C-alpha positions, 0 to 999 in steps of 0.5 A: 657937134650936137644935131637933130639926129640923136645917136650915142658914140659906138665902138671903143670909148675913151675915158681919160684920167685926171693927171696930177702934178707932183704937188697934187694939182690938175695937170692940164697939159698932161690931160691934153696929151692923154685926150689927144692920144686917144683921139689919134688912136681912133677912139670914137669919143671922149668921156671926160671927168667920169670914173677913170677921171676921178669924178668923185675927187674933183672940185668944181673948178677942176671939173670945168677945166677938164671939160674945157680941155676936152672940148678944145682938144677934141675940136669937133673930131669926136663927141665929148661926154661929161660925167654928172651925178651925185645929188640932184642939184649937183648933177643939174649944175654939172649938166648946165656947165657941160652945156655951156662949155660945149660938151655933146652929152653927159653920162649920168653916174649913180646918186650918192649912196641912197638906194631909191625905188624905181619911181625915185630913180625915174624922178632922179633922172627926170630932174636931171634930163629936163634941164638940158637938151644935151644927149644923155647916157644912163649908167646902170651901176651900184644903187641905180639899177633901172628895170625895164618898165622904168627905162621904157618910161624914161626913153618914151618921155625923153628923146635926149636919152641915147644910150645905156651903159651897164656896169652892174653885170646882170645879164638876165636884165640886160637881155630883157632890156636889149630885146625890149628896147632894141635900137632905140638905145645904144648899148655900152659895156661899162664893167670894170675893165670892159674888154674882159666881159665884152665877148659876153656883152657883144653876144647880146647886142652891146656894140660899145665899151669903155676902154681903160687900157686904151689910155696906154695900149690902144692898139691892143684894144683895137686888135681885140675889138676887130677880132670880136667883130670878125669872130676871130676866136684864136686872136681873142683867146691869145689877147685874153691869155697874153694881155687882158687876164694878166692885167685883170689879175693885178687890177683885182689885187687892190680896191681902186686899182680900176683907176690907179692901174690906168695911170701906172700903165700910162707911166710905164708907156712913157705918157706924161702922168705920174702914178698918183691918185686921190684918196680914197684910191691908192696908188699902185704898189711897187710890186704890182707896178713891176708886174704890170711892167712885165705884162706890158713888155711881153705884150708889146713884143707879141703885139707891137704897135705897128700891127693893125687889124687885118682887113677882111 
């Protein structure tokens, strides 16, 4: 799907999980179901083997298998982006594998642990991006926070850079970046549980977000996004109160639930994934699982899957 026209996915972005069998192996059939579900539910893109897909815990063979499944299931319907990162040689290797396997682009995750100066971050991204003509999206998070001059240098030098995903939350910096680079980039909200902060991000020009809950209640994420676009404050308030904030309280109960709670939600909704993750992430505890089950039961009563955003 890569073309001369450089653009990044917009709207609600799909981030599949890494499903495992009962003996801890990658479950390709469950992954294909997860990806197919996201595409059928209208998500604009698939970001495979990223944070929700437990990038940190995958070996090279599992990574390739996940990308292959994503490209095969997407079959050109939506763009497929991969997660790359870590040390430079590892990131470059994953970019090359992604290109060979037919991905449309990649999301550059932060380098491992080390905090670099802005010049060091520039050179890190430079070394990765120069290895491929695939679209690249940079991820502001942890130890990889680009300031305006550094981001401008990178965008000026590399037309492959089509977007910036923010998972850091510095709104003063985000305002500066959006107003300085404007539509030269697409702006993606990548905060943990992005719906929670999307109302604020939309106000400064971010038009896309990664949706964890779309893995199990995508129709509610669509209702939310439509209300956001239409300025429907009452619907936004109701969805925040009934669904988003209660789930977010559970998510914050344990470290790693940003990943584990997705699988628990999918399990509750009858999708073929069990409530298992790889260390250091821990599975959702029984009490928190029951709490999520209660939230979803109530949410589906008020927002049944048949409800679609009203057209205006």
